[in-house]
VOPAGU-2260 file (C-alpha; in pm, 1 decimal, decimal comma):
REM VOPAGU-2260
SITE   aa  ch    i         X         Y         Z
SITE  MET   A    0    5581,9  -12694,8   -4711,0
SITE  SER   A    1    5267,1  -12557,2   -4551,4
SITE  ASN   A    2    4995,4  -12791,4   -4431,6
SITE  TYR   A    3    4752,2  -12542,5   -4581,8
SITE  PRO   A    4    4884,5  -12477,3   -4934,0
SITE  ILE   A    5    4581,0  -12294,6   -5073,3
SITE  SER   A    6    4544,1  -12074,7   -4764,2
SITE  SER   A    7    4916,6  -11999,0   -4790,2
SITE  GLN   A    8    4879,8  -11896,3   -5155,0
SITE  LEU   A    9    4580,8  -11679,3   -5072,1
SITE  PHE   A   10    4768,1  -11518,3   -4783,4
SITE  GLU   A   11    5062,6  -11426,6   -5005,9
SITE  ARG   A   12    4822,1  -11282,7   -5261,8
SITE  ALA   A   13    4632,1  -11091,7   -4993,2
SITE  LYS   A   14    4949,8  -10930,7   -4857,6
SITE  GLN   A   15    5000,1  -10760,9   -5193,0
SITE  VAL   A   16    4673,7  -10567,5   -5167,3
SITE  ILE   A   17    4567,9  -10569,1   -4797,5
SITE  PRO   A   18    4792,6  -10451,8   -4508,7
SITE  GLY   A   19    4928,9  -10768,5   -4349,2
SITE  GLY   A   20    4697,8  -10970,1   -4571,7
SITE  VAL   A   21    4403,4  -10932,8   -4333,5
SITE  ASN   A   22    4124,8  -10686,7   -4258,9
SITE  SER   A   23    4147,6  -10725,3   -3880,7
SITE  PRO   A   24    4489,2  -10783,0   -3718,5
SITE  VAL   A   25    4427,2  -11092,1   -3502,8
SITE  ARG   A   26    4333,9  -11285,2   -3817,1
SITE  ALA   A   27    4700,2  -11274,1   -3924,6
SITE  PHE   A   28    4786,8  -11545,5   -3666,6
SITE  ARG   A   29    5073,5  -11335,1   -3526,1
SITE  GLY   A   30    4980,0  -11454,2   -3175,9
SITE  VAL   A   31    5026,9  -11821,3   -3265,3
SITE  GLY   A   32    5247,0  -11820,3   -3575,1
SITE  GLY   A   33    5181,1  -11997,2   -3901,0
SITE  THR   A   34    4947,8  -11926,1   -4188,0
SITE  PRO   A   35    4597,0  -11794,4   -4127,2
SITE  LEU   A   36    4320,4  -12012,8   -4261,6
SITE  PHE   A   37    4105,3  -11873,4   -4539,4
SITE  ILE   A   38    3745,7  -11984,4   -4492,7
SITE  LYS   A   39    3513,3  -12073,0   -4778,8
SITE  SER   A   40    3192,9  -12144,7   -4587,9
SITE  ALA   A   41    3036,9  -12223,9   -4252,7
SITE  ARG   A   42    2731,9  -12410,7   -4128,0
SITE  GLY   A   43    2616,0  -12499,2   -3780,9
SITE  CYS   A   44    2927,7  -12528,8   -3563,4
SITE  TYR   A   45    3158,7  -12603,5   -3857,0
SITE  LEU   A   46    3400,0  -12401,0   -4069,1
SITE  TYR   A   47    3523,4  -12518,3   -4409,6
SITE  ASP   A   48    3855,4  -12379,8   -4532,7
SITE  ALA   A   49    4003,6  -12323,6   -4877,3
SITE  ASP   A   50    4210,5  -12641,9   -4847,0
SITE  GLY   A   51    3901,9  -12855,9   -4802,6
SITE  ARG   A   52    3939,2  -12912,5   -4428,9
SITE  THR   A   53    3656,7  -12903,9   -4175,5
SITE  TYR   A   54    3682,9  -12756,7   -3825,2
SITE  ILE   A   55    3462,4  -12737,2   -3518,2
SITE  ASP   A   56    3445,0  -12361,4   -3465,2
SITE  TYR   A   57    3475,2  -12196,8   -3122,8
SITE  VAL   A   58    3524,3  -11843,1   -3256,3
SITE  GLY   A   59    3177,6  -11798,4   -3404,4
SITE  SER   A   60    3276,4  -11475,4   -3582,3
SITE  TRP   A   61    3391,9  -11354,4   -3238,2
SITE  GLY   A   62    3061,9  -11422,8   -3067,1
SITE  PRO   A   63    2755,1  -11340,0   -3275,2
SITE  MET   A   64    2689,1  -11691,7   -3406,7
SITE  ILE   A   65    2517,7  -11798,0   -3085,5
SITE  LEU   A   66    2274,6  -12019,8   -3278,5
SITE  GLY   A   67    2542,7  -12149,4   -3515,0
SITE  HIS   A   68    2645,9  -12045,5   -3865,1
SITE  ALA   A   69    2391,6  -12006,8   -4144,9
SITE  HIS   A   70    2087,9  -12068,8   -3924,7
SITE  PRO   A   71    1810,1  -12149,3   -4173,4
SITE  ASP   A   72    1558,1  -11903,7   -4025,7
SITE  ILE   A   73    1808,8  -11617,8   -4032,5
SITE  ILE   A   74    1927,0  -11696,3   -4384,9
SITE  ALA   A   75    1567,1  -11715,4   -4511,4
SITE  ALA   A   76    1485,8  -11381,5   -4347,1
SITE  ILE   A   77    1790,5  -11214,0   -4505,5
SITE  GLN   A   78    1708,4  -11355,3   -4847,7
SITE  GLU   A   79    1350,6  -11234,2   -4826,8
SITE  ALA   A   80    1460,3  -10889,2   -4706,6
SITE  ALA   A   81    1712,4  -10857,9   -4990,8
SITE  THR   A   82    1433,8  -10885,1   -5247,3
SITE  ARG   A   83    1300,3  -10554,1   -5112,4
SITE  GLY   A   84    1635,9  -10373,7   -5143,8
SITE  THR   A   85    1954,9  -10365,9   -4941,4
SITE  SER   A   86    1962,9  -10006,8   -4813,5
SITE  TYR   A   87    1726,5   -9711,0   -4826,6
SITE  GLY   A   88    1894,4   -9432,9   -4630,7
SITE  ALA   A   89    1553,4   -9373,1   -4476,3
SITE  PRO   A   90    1366,0   -9503,6   -4169,5
SITE  THR   A   91    1196,8   -9843,2   -4163,0
SITE  GLU   A   92     955,2  -10010,6   -3923,6
SITE  LEU   A   93    1213,5  -10287,1   -3875,4
SITE  GLU   A   94    1444,2  -10042,6   -3695,6
SITE  ILE   A   95    1169,1   -9967,7   -3445,1
SITE  GLU   A   96    1104,9  -10337,6   -3389,9
SITE  LEU   A   97    1472,8  -10410,0   -3324,1
SITE  ALA   A   98    1496,9  -10118,2   -3081,6
SITE  GLU   A   99    1184,9  -10239,8   -2900,4
SITE  GLU   A  100    1328,2  -10594,2   -2879,3
SITE  VAL   A  101    1654,8  -10470,1   -2728,6
SITE  ILE   A  102    1483,7  -10234,1   -2483,0
SITE  ALA   A  103    1257,1  -10515,3   -2365,5
SITE  ALA   A  104    1564,7  -10723,2   -2279,4
SITE  PHE   A  105    1768,7  -10438,7   -2125,0
SITE  PRO   A  106    1563,3  -10231,6   -1876,8
SITE  SER   A  107    1852,2   -9984,1   -1837,8
SITE  ILE   A  108    1811,7   -9884,2   -2203,7
SITE  GLU   A  109    1523,7   -9640,7   -2248,9
SITE  LYS   A  110    1625,9   -9519,4   -2595,2
SITE  LEU   A  111    1886,6   -9642,9   -2840,1
SITE  ARG   A  112    2047,8   -9556,7   -3168,6
SITE  LEU   A  113    2171,0   -9815,7   -3418,1
SITE  THR   A  114    2517,9   -9806,1   -3572,8
SITE  SER   A  115    2704,4  -10032,7   -3812,1
SITE  SER   A  116    2965,4  -10166,8   -3567,6
SITE  GLY   A  117    3056,0  -10199,4   -3202,6
SITE  THR   A  118    3341,2   -9951,9   -3250,8
SITE  GLU   A  119    3096,0   -9690,2   -3376,3
SITE  ALA   A  120    2872,0   -9762,8   -3079,2
SITE  THR   A  121    3145,3   -9708,7   -2818,4
SITE  MET   A  122    3284,1   -9398,1   -2990,9
SITE  SER   A  123    2936,8   -9249,4   -3003,8
SITE  ALA   A  124    2852,8   -9339,8   -2644,4
SITE  LEU   A  125    3165,6   -9164,6   -2518,8
SITE  ARG   A  126    3091,3   -8854,2   -2725,0
SITE  VAL   A  127    2739,3   -8843,1   -2585,0
SITE  ALA   A  128    2867,1   -8891,5   -2228,8
SITE  ARG   A  129    3107,9   -8601,0   -2272,0
SITE  GLY   A  130    2834,5   -8387,6   -2423,1
SITE  TYR   A  131    2592,8   -8475,5   -2143,5
SITE  THR   A  132    2835,9   -8408,0   -1857,9
SITE  GLY   A  133    3045,1   -8132,6   -2012,2
SITE  ARG   A  134    3356,2   -8311,6   -1886,0
SITE  PRO   A  135    3664,9   -8415,5   -2089,6
SITE  LYS   A  136    3809,3   -8733,4   -1937,4
SITE  ILE   A  137    3714,2   -9098,5   -1958,9
SITE  VAL   A  138    3827,1   -9400,3   -1759,3
SITE  LYS   A  139    3891,4   -9740,7   -1916,4
SITE  PHE   A  140    4043,3  -10058,8   -1777,8
SITE  GLU   A  141    4371,5  -10228,0   -1863,8
SITE  GLY   A  142    4313,8  -10511,5   -2108,2
SITE  CYS   A  143    3963,3  -10401,7   -2203,6
SITE  TYR   A  144    3909,8  -10328,0   -2572,6
SITE  HIS   A  145    3631,3  -10102,1   -2692,4
SITE  GLY   A  146    3707,9  -10066,5   -3059,6
SITE  HIS   A  147    3969,9   -9860,6   -3238,7
SITE  GLY   A  148    3850,4   -9510,2   -3157,2
SITE  ASP   A  149    4139,0   -9271,5   -3088,5
SITE  SER   A  150    4056,6   -9207,0   -2723,9
SITE  LEU   A  151    4047,5   -9582,1   -2655,5
SITE  LEU   A  152    4378,7   -9681,1   -2816,4
SITE  VAL   A  153    4574,7   -9613,1   -2502,3
SITE  LYS   A  154    4857,3   -9814,7   -2347,0
SITE  ALA   A  155    4744,0   -9981,1   -2024,7
SITE  GLY   A  156    4976,2   -9865,9   -1748,3
SITE  SER   A  157    5123,8  -10087,2   -1478,9
SITE  GLY   A  158    5061,5   -9839,5   -1199,0
SITE  VAL   A  159    4746,0   -9797,0    -995,8
SITE  ALA   A  160    4624,9   -9534,7   -1238,7
SITE  THR   A  161    4805,4   -9424,2   -1553,9
SITE  LEU   A  162    4728,4   -9120,3   -1763,2
SITE  GLY   A  163    4689,3   -9240,7   -2118,4
SITE  LEU   A  164    4968,7   -9246,1   -2373,0
SITE  PRO   A  165    4895,3   -9324,3   -2739,0
SITE  ASP   A  166    4924,8   -9695,0   -2813,0
SITE  SER   A  167    4918,9   -9638,7   -3188,4
SITE  PRO   A  168    5087,1   -9389,1   -3420,1
SITE  GLY   A  169    4825,9   -9149,8   -3550,7
SITE  VAL   A  170    4660,0   -9102,5   -3213,9
SITE  LEU   A  171    4733,5   -8751,2   -3088,4
SITE  PRO   A  172    4881,2   -8726,0   -2737,2
SITE  GLU   A  173    4628,9   -8457,0   -2647,1
SITE  VAL   A  174    4347,6   -8700,5   -2730,0
SITE  ALA   A  175    4499,7   -8989,0   -2538,0
SITE  SER   A  176    4580,9   -8766,2   -2241,3
SITE  ASN   A  177    4210,8   -8748,0   -2160,4
SITE  THR   A  178    4193,8   -9126,2   -2115,1
SITE  ILE   A  179    4283,9   -9272,3   -1776,2
SITE  THR   A  180    4349,7   -9645,2   -1741,5
SITE  VAL   A  181    4314,1   -9846,9   -1422,5
SITE  PRO   A  182    4344,4  -10220,5   -1346,2
SITE  PHE   A  183    4031,0  -10430,7   -1381,7
SITE  ASN   A  184    3887,8  -10579,0   -1060,4
SITE  ASP   A  185    4067,0  -10317,0    -843,0
SITE  VAL   A  186    3816,9  -10098,6    -656,1
SITE  ALA   A  187    4083,3   -9894,7    -476,2
SITE  ALA   A  188    4246,4   -9792,9    -804,9
SITE  LEU   A  189    3919,6   -9654,3    -936,3
SITE  GLU   A  190    3849,2   -9473,5    -608,4
SITE  ASN   A  191    4192,3   -9309,8    -624,7
SITE  VAL   A  192    4133,8   -9186,4    -979,1
SITE  PHE   A  193    3805,0   -9026,5    -883,0
SITE  ALA   A  194    3959,5   -8874,2    -570,9
SITE  GLU   A  195    4212,6   -8698,5    -795,3
SITE  ALA   A  196    4008,3   -8613,5   -1103,9
SITE  GLY   A  197    3643,1   -8693,7   -1033,9
SITE  SER   A  198    3510,4   -8355,5   -1142,4
SITE  GLU   A  199    3672,7   -8398,7   -1485,7
SITE  ILE   A  200    3559,7   -8754,5   -1557,5
SITE  ALA   A  201    3270,1   -8779,7   -1799,8
SITE  ALA   A  202    3241,8   -9157,3   -1814,9
SITE  VAL   A  203    3373,4   -9493,1   -1709,6
SITE  ILE   A  204    3355,3   -9753,5   -1985,9
SITE  ILE   A  205    3393,8  -10117,4   -1889,9
SITE  GLU   A  206    3350,2  -10465,2   -2030,3
SITE  PRO   A  207    3149,8  -10609,8   -1737,9
SITE  VAL   A  208    3289,0  -10949,4   -1832,7
SITE  VAL   A  209    3615,5  -10890,1   -2013,6
SITE  GLY   A  210    3655,5  -11076,5   -2339,9
SITE  ASN   A  211    3958,1  -10906,9   -2487,7
SITE  MET   A  212    4231,1  -11028,3   -2254,4
SITE  GLY   A  213    4060,4  -11363,4   -2252,1
SITE  CYS   A  214    3743,6  -11418,2   -2054,2
SITE  VAL   A  215    3789,6  -11245,0   -1716,5
SITE  PRO   A  216    3482,5  -11217,6   -1491,4
SITE  PRO   A  217    3434,8  -10946,3   -1231,4
SITE  ARG   A  218    3507,6  -11033,2    -871,1
SITE  GLU   A  219    3207,6  -11051,1    -641,3
SITE  GLY   A  220    3080,4  -10701,1    -569,4
SITE  TYR   A  221    3320,6  -10530,3    -810,1
SITE  LEU   A  222    3064,5  -10405,8   -1060,3
SITE  HIS   A  223    2841,9  -10281,3    -778,7
SITE  ALA   A  224    3137,3  -10081,2    -646,7
SITE  VAL   A  225    3200,5   -9933,6    -992,9
SITE  ARG   A  226    2834,1   -9838,0   -1012,0
SITE  ALA   A  227    2843,9   -9670,5    -668,9
SITE  ILE   A  228    3163,1   -9473,9    -743,8
SITE  THR   A  229    3039,1   -9337,8   -1075,8
SITE  ALA   A  230    2701,1   -9244,8    -929,8
SITE  LYS   A  231    2866,8   -9062,1    -639,3
SITE  HIS   A  232    3074,7   -8846,7    -874,7
SITE  GLY   A  233    2813,6   -8790,8   -1146,9
SITE  ALA   A  234    3007,0   -8981,8   -1414,6
SITE  VAL   A  235    2825,8   -9185,0   -1679,0
SITE  LEU   A  236    2872,3   -9560,7   -1638,8
SITE  ILE   A  237    2891,8   -9727,8   -1980,1
SITE  PHE   A  238    2868,0  -10105,8   -2001,8
SITE  ASP   A  239    3035,5  -10225,3   -2320,1
SITE  GLU   A  240    2820,6  -10531,8   -2388,4
SITE  VAL   A  241    2921,3  -10565,3   -2753,0
SITE  MET   A  242    3045,1  -10912,5   -2666,1
SITE  THR   A  243    2831,8  -11003,2   -2362,7
SITE  GLY   A  244    2495,5  -10862,6   -2469,4
SITE  PHE   A  245    2252,0  -11149,2   -2538,0
SITE  ARG   A  246    2552,9  -11382,7   -2497,1
SITE  VAL   A  247    2604,0  -11438,2   -2121,9
SITE  ALA   A  248    2229,5  -11386,5   -2065,1
SITE  ARG   A  249    1943,3  -11244,1   -2267,2
SITE  GLY   A  250    1980,2  -10915,7   -2079,2
SITE  GLY   A  251    2357,7  -10932,8   -2090,7
SITE  ALA   A  252    2600,1  -10905,3   -1800,4
SITE  GLN   A  253    2389,1  -10633,0   -1641,4
SITE  GLU   A  254    2108,0  -10885,0   -1599,0
SITE  LEU   A  255    2348,7  -11149,4   -1471,1
SITE  TYR   A  256    2504,5  -10922,9   -1207,6
SITE  GLY   A  257    2207,4  -10698,4   -1132,0
SITE  ILE   A  258    2360,9  -10363,5   -1236,7
SITE  ASP   A  259    2182,5  -10060,9   -1384,3
SITE  PRO   A  260    2435,0   -9874,6   -1603,7
SITE  ASP   A  261    2362,8   -9533,3   -1749,8
SITE  MET   A  262    2453,9   -9637,0   -2103,7
SITE  THR   A  263    2510,3   -9964,4   -2287,7
SITE  THR   A  264    2683,8  -10046,0   -2613,8
SITE  LEU   A  265    2584,5  -10352,6   -2813,7
SITE  GLY   A  266    2688,2  -10530,2   -3130,5
SITE  LYS   A  267    2761,8  -10875,1   -3274,5
SITE  ILE   A  268    2458,5  -11082,4   -3171,7
SITE  ILE   A  269    2200,9  -10809,0   -3240,9
SITE  GLY   A  270    2308,6  -10827,3   -3606,1
SITE  GLY   A  271    2264,8  -11201,2   -3641,8
SITE  GLY   A  272    2603,5  -11215,7   -3813,6
SITE  LEU   A  273    2565,5  -10894,5   -4014,9
SITE  PRO   A  274    2726,5  -10559,4   -3920,4
SITE  VAL   A  275    2518,1  -10388,2   -3651,5
SITE  GLY   A  276    2593,0  -10199,7   -3333,6
SITE  ALA   A  277    2388,9   -9988,3   -3094,3
SITE  PHE   A  278    2430,9   -9748,4   -2805,9
SITE  GLY   A  279    2152,9   -9662,1   -2567,3
SITE  GLY   A  280    2070,0   -9546,6   -2219,8
SITE  LYS   A  281    1856,7   -9322,4   -2005,3
SITE  HIS   A  282    1617,7   -9072,1   -2166,2
SITE  ALA   A  283    1803,9   -8770,1   -2032,8
SITE  ILE   A  284    2132,9   -8885,6   -2180,7
SITE  MET   A  285    2002,7   -9009,9   -2514,5
SITE  ASP   A  286    1801,5   -8691,7   -2569,7
SITE  CYS   A  287    2138,3   -8516,4   -2609,2
SITE  VAL   A  288    2176,8   -8693,9   -2944,6
SITE  ALA   A  289    2093,5   -8503,8   -3265,1
SITE  PRO   A  290    1840,8   -8418,9   -3396,8
SITE  VAL   A  291    1685,3   -8385,6   -3048,4
SITE  GLY   A  292    2003,0   -8255,6   -2886,1
SITE  PRO   A  293    2337,5   -8102,8   -2984,9
SITE  VAL   A  294    2561,3   -8416,1   -2990,8
SITE  TYR   A  295    2601,3   -8521,8   -3351,9
SITE  GLN   A  296    2611,5   -8884,7   -3462,0
SITE  ALA   A  297    2512,7   -9035,6   -3796,0
SITE  GLY   A  298    2561,0   -9332,6   -4027,2
SITE  THR   A  299    2423,8   -9397,4   -4374,4
SITE  LEU   A  300    2402,7   -9774,3   -4328,2
SITE  SER   A  301    2296,6   -9765,7   -3962,4
SITE  GLY   A  302    1984,6   -9977,6   -3927,8
SITE  ASN   A  303    2002,9  -10107,9   -4283,9
SITE  PRO   A  304    1721,3  -10355,5   -4357,7
SITE  LEU   A  305    1936,8  -10665,1   -4410,1
SITE  ALA   A  306    2130,1  -10635,5   -4083,6
SITE  VAL   A  307    1823,9  -10536,2   -3883,5
SITE  THR   A  308    1625,5  -10828,9   -4024,5
SITE  ALA   A  309    1901,6  -11075,6   -3936,5
SITE  GLY   A  310    1933,7  -10936,4   -3585,9
SITE  LEU   A  311    1563,0  -10923,8   -3520,5
SITE  THR   A  312    1521,5  -11285,0   -3633,2
SITE  GLN   A  313    1802,1  -11402,2   -3406,0
SITE  LEU   A  314    1683,0  -11207,0   -3099,7
SITE  ARG   A  315    1334,5  -11353,6   -3134,5
SITE  LEU   A  316    1479,9  -11705,2   -3151,9
SITE  LEU   A  317    1679,8  -11632,5   -2837,1
SITE  LYS   A  318    1360,0  -11579,0   -2639,8
SITE  ASN   A  319    1352,0  -11956,4   -2596,5
SITE  PRO   A  320    1502,9  -12016,8   -2248,8
SITE  ALA   A  321    1616,0  -12363,7   -2357,3
SITE  VAL   A  322    1889,2  -12197,1   -2564,1
SITE  TYR   A  323    2061,0  -12042,1   -2262,3
SITE  GLN   A  324    2005,9  -12351,8   -2049,1
SITE  TYR   A  325    2181,6  -12565,8   -2305,4
SITE  LEU   A  326    2463,7  -12316,2   -2362,1
SITE  GLU   A  327    2533,8  -12305,9   -1989,0
SITE  LYS   A  328    2549,7  -12685,8   -1967,4
SITE  ALA   A  329    2756,5  -12735,6   -2282,3
SITE  THR   A  330    3013,4  -12467,5   -2202,2
SITE  LYS   A  331    3051,0  -12589,3   -1843,6
SITE  ARG   A  332    3124,7  -12939,9   -1972,4
SITE  LEU   A  333    3373,7  -12808,7   -2230,8
SITE  VAL   A  334    3568,4  -12613,5   -1967,9
SITE  GLU   A  335    3569,1  -12907,6   -1726,7
SITE  GLY   A  336    3685,6  -13140,9   -2002,9
SITE  PHE   A  337    3969,4  -12912,0   -2108,3
SITE  GLY   A  338    4081,2  -12890,1   -1746,1
SITE  GLU   A  339    4076,7  -13267,2   -1708,3
SITE  ALA   A  340    4274,1  -13312,0   -2031,1
SITE  ALA   A  341    4536,8  -13058,4   -1924,2
SITE  ALA   A  342    4573,5  -13219,2   -1580,3
SITE  GLU   A  343    4618,5  -13563,9   -1735,4
SITE  ALA   A  344    4902,8  -13422,5   -1944,6
SITE  GLY   A  345    5059,4  -13248,1   -1645,2
SITE  ILE   A  346    5011,6  -12902,2   -1798,3
SITE  ALA   A  347    4913,5  -12608,3   -1578,6
SITE  THR   A  348    4603,9  -12423,9   -1697,7
SITE  VAL   A  349    4338,2  -12203,2   -1542,7
SITE  SER   A  350    3998,1  -12156,0   -1705,1
SITE  ASN   A  351    3750,8  -11870,3   -1669,6
SITE  ARG   A  352    3390,2  -11896,8   -1786,2
SITE  VAL   A  353    3077,4  -11684,9   -1782,3
SITE  GLY   A  354    2779,1  -11835,0   -1961,9
SITE  SER   A  355    2885,6  -11952,0   -2306,0
SITE  MET   A  356    3214,5  -11760,8   -2325,2
SITE  CYS   A  357    3535,9  -11897,6   -2177,4
SITE  THR   A  358    3914,8  -11895,1   -2194,2
SITE  MET   A  359    4175,8  -12149,7   -2090,0
SITE  PHE   A  360    4492,7  -11968,4   -1979,5
SITE  PHE   A  361    4826,4  -12148,0   -1980,4
SITE  THR   A  362    4917,9  -12041,8   -1627,3
SITE  ASN   A  363    4883,0  -12178,6   -1275,8
SITE  GLU   A  364    4766,7  -11847,4   -1126,6
SITE  GLU   A  365    4415,1  -11709,1   -1099,7
SITE  VAL   A  366    4347,2  -11466,8   -1386,9
SITE  VAL   A  367    4165,1  -11156,0   -1264,6
SITE  ASP   A  368    4318,9  -10870,3   -1466,4
SITE  TRP   A  369    4563,4  -10791,1   -1745,9
SITE  THR   A  370    4873,2  -10837,7   -1527,2
SITE  SER   A  371    4774,9  -11191,7   -1431,6
SITE  ALA   A  372    4653,7  -11278,3   -1782,2
SITE  ALA   A  373    4984,8  -11162,6   -1930,7
SITE  LYS   A  374    5173,3  -11424,2   -1724,3
SITE  SER   A  375    5026,6  -11697,3   -1946,7
SITE  ASP   A  376    5265,0  -11912,1   -2149,6
SITE  ARG   A  377    5188,6  -11783,5   -2499,0
SITE  GLU   A  378    5424,4  -12027,6   -2669,9
SITE  ALA   A  379    5249,9  -12323,4   -2505,5
SITE  PHE   A  380    4915,8  -12183,0   -2615,6
SITE  GLY   A  381    5047,1  -12149,0   -2971,7
SITE  ARG   A  382    5152,9  -12513,3   -2975,2
SITE  PHE   A  383    4814,9  -12618,1   -2837,2
SITE  PHE   A  384    4634,1  -12403,5   -3093,9
SITE  HIS   A  385    4810,8  -12566,2   -3388,1
SITE  ALA   A  386    4769,2  -12914,3   -3239,7
SITE  MET   A  387    4396,6  -12848,2   -3210,4
SITE  LEU   A  388    4384,6  -12732,9   -3571,9
SITE  GLU   A  389    4536,6  -13065,2   -3671,4
SITE  GLU   A  390    4260,7  -13233,2   -3469,3
SITE  GLY   A  391    3997,0  -13031,4   -3655,5
SITE  VAL   A  392    3916,0  -12772,7   -3387,3
SITE  TYR   A  393    3935,7  -12399,7   -3459,0
SITE  LEU   A  394    4010,2  -12181,1   -3156,2
SITE  ALA   A  395    4079,7  -11807,6   -3145,5
SITE  PRO   A  396    4440,3  -11751,4   -3265,2
SITE  SER   A  397    4541,5  -11570,5   -2946,3
SITE  GLN   A  398    4578,7  -11660,4   -2579,5
SITE  PHE   A  399    4397,8  -11337,6   -2499,7
SITE  GLU   A  400    4063,8  -11401,6   -2667,7
SITE  ALA   A  401    3749,2  -11577,0   -2551,9
SITE  ALA   A  402    3602,3  -11894,0   -2698,1
SITE  PHE   A  403    3230,2  -11909,0   -2775,8
SITE  VAL   A  404    2997,9  -12207,1   -2769,6
SITE  SER   A  405    2687,2  -12207,1   -2987,3
SITE  PHE   A  406    2355,0  -12386,1   -2970,7
SITE  ALA   A  407    2479,7  -12592,7   -3265,5
SITE  HIS   A  408    2756,0  -12753,2   -3055,1
SITE  SER   A  409    2584,7  -13078,6   -2961,4
SITE  ASP   A  410    2682,7  -13291,5   -2662,7
SITE  GLU   A  411    2861,8  -13527,0   -2901,3
SITE  ILE   A  412    3060,3  -13240,7   -3055,2
SITE  ILE   A  413    3161,2  -13113,0   -2711,8
SITE  GLU   A  414    3290,1  -13458,8   -2615,2
SITE  HIS   A  415    3470,2  -13490,1   -2949,3
SITE  THR   A  416    3638,6  -13153,7   -2878,6
SITE  ILE   A  417    3750,5  -13272,7   -2534,1
SITE  ASP   A  418    3898,6  -13586,6   -2689,7
SITE  ALA   A  419    4080,3  -13364,7   -2941,4
SITE  ALA   A  420    4219,5  -13159,8   -2653,0
SITE  ARG   A  421    4359,7  -13474,7   -2489,8
SITE  LYS   A  422    4545,8  -13557,3   -2809,6
SITE  ALA   A  423    4661,4  -13197,5   -2853,8
SITE  PHE   A  424    4793,7  -13168,0   -2497,3
SITE  ALA   A  425    5004,3  -13474,9   -2558,0
SITE  ARG   A  426    5187,7  -13275,4   -2826,4
SITE  VAL   A  427    5224,3  -12948,6   -2632,2
C-alpha cells in the first residue's frame, strides 16, 4: 500500500486524462520511482501535499521562489492587479517598468521582449540570432537544457563535437542537423567546431552555470574563452539565464563571472512565480525583431499584467543585498552539512554550488560535464530521495536537477534539513 494514498489516487486519475499523469515529465518521479506527490498549497519554505504531509521544499517551483512561497507582498500585488483585469492584449506601463528593472540589473541587455515562458524566450532568441547573422547552425552543450524547441531537442554526442540527431520523435532530422553539440567546460571542443563550421554558426547558447544535469559551474576562464571564440567568428553568444538570472546574483551569472553576452534569456524569477520569460540583448540584434525588423515573434499573453506585477514586485524586493548575503551563507552551510552527513555514513558524494543553487552527486569524481555527471549512482540517489521524503524534505526527483534555497529557509530549517540527511543516509 502506498505511503501517499491520496496522491496515488490522484495520480491514477490524472493518467486517464493527462499523458503520464503529469504536465511536465520530471514530475512523474520516473528518475526516483514511486508515486509523485500532489501538492495542495505552499507557504514560505514549506509544501503541503494532498495526504496532509508537510515538507521543507528545495525545489521552489524549479527556482523562482527565491523569497519563498506565497510571499505576502507578491500575493497582495497580484490580488490588487487582478481587480483591474487579467489580460488586455495591449501594452501597459507595467511592461515598461519590468523591462527597465531587468535592464538596470543586466548591462548587456539594451532592449528586451517579454514572453510567457523560458522555452519561448530561448526559441525566440535563436530565431533572432539566425535572422541577425543570416547563418543556419547553432551550438549547444551536452547536458544543457534550453526548453523543448525542436532545434534544442538533440541527443548530446559522446565525441568532441557531434552533429545533432533528433532526441524526440516529431523533431525533423533536417532541423536537428543544424544543431551541433559539444561537451561543457571543454574549450578545445568548441574551438574545433568553429574551425570546421564557424562561418555557418549563428549562435552559441549556453547555461553559464548548468542546472539541468545538476548544478555544474564553469571552470575558471571557460566562459571568457567561449566569449572570445564567438566574438572572433561573429557568432551570437546567448546566455540562457532562465535559471541563473537573479538567482546566483542580481545580475545573474554574467555579473558573477564578468561576461558580456550578446543576448540573454530569462524566466522563472522575473515572474515571481507566474509564467514569464524574456529575451534581450544589444540594440543592433534586438532591432531585428518585428515590428522594427523582419524577425517575427509574438505572444498574446506576453507581458500580461498579473505576471508582470508579480515579477516586478519580486525584483524590487531583491534589491536588498541582505537577501543574497543570506542565501550565500545558508546554501553554503546546507552543502557542507550534506557532505558531512554523507561522510559519516561512508557514502561517496560530490557537491557543486553556485550561489543558492546546488546539487549533491552520488559519485566520488569531480562533476564538470554531462559525462562525469552521468557516472552518478542514480539508484542510491533514489533511495536517498525517498528517505528524505520520509523525513519531511522535498528534493528534486532526479539526480540531474539543482536544489534551490530560498530566503525563507531559516538557519534552524537548514540545520533541521542536515539532521534529516543524517537519518536518510543511514537508510541509503
